[in-house]
C-alpha positions as CSV (number, residue, x, y, z in Angstrom):
1,X,120.9,113.8,168.0
2,X,119.2,114.2,171.5
3,X,115.6,113.3,171.9
4,X,112.8,114.0,171.9
5,X,111.9,117.1,174.8
6,X,108.3,115.5,175.3
7,X,106.3,113.6,178.3
8,X,107.0,109.8,178.3
9,X,102.7,109.8,178.3
10,X,102.9,112.1,174.5
11,X,104.9,109.4,173.0
12,X,103.4,106.6,174.5
13,X,100.4,107.9,172.8
14,X,102.0,108.8,169.7
15,X,103.2,105.3,169.7
16,X,99.9,104.0,169.7
17,X,98.5,106.8,166.9
18,X,101.7,105.9,165.0
19,X,102.0,102.0,165.7
20,X,105.7,103.0,165.3
21,X,107.8,101.4,168.7
22,X,108.7,103.9,171.7
23,X,111.6,104.3,171.0
24,X,111.8,105.0,167.7
25,X,109.4,107.7,168.6
26,X,111.5,109.0,171.0
27,X,114.6,109.2,168.9
28,X,112.6,110.7,165.8
29,X,113.3,113.8,164.1
30,X,110.8,116.6,165.5
31,X,110.4,117.6,162.1
32,X,110.0,114.4,161.2
33,X,107.6,114.1,164.5
34,X,105.6,116.9,163.0
35,X,104.6,115.9,159.2
36,X,102.8,112.3,160.3
37,X,101.0,114.5,163.5
38,X,99.7,116.5,160.4
39,X,99.1,113.4,158.2
40,X,97.3,112.6,161.7
41,X,95.0,115.2,162.1
42,X,94.1,115.0,158.3
43,X,93.4,111.6,157.5
44,X,90.7,112.2,161.3
45,X,88.7,114.8,159.2
46,X,88.7,112.6,155.9
């Protein structure tokens, strides 16, 4: 599996928001990352 095609700045922001190490963000499957981002948005709306 190849790393995600996201910028370093985006990866840093995601690692801060999700409280996950940067390496884990870069090697996470894309569909799981999208799912986590959706969960963050839902929490933000509450």
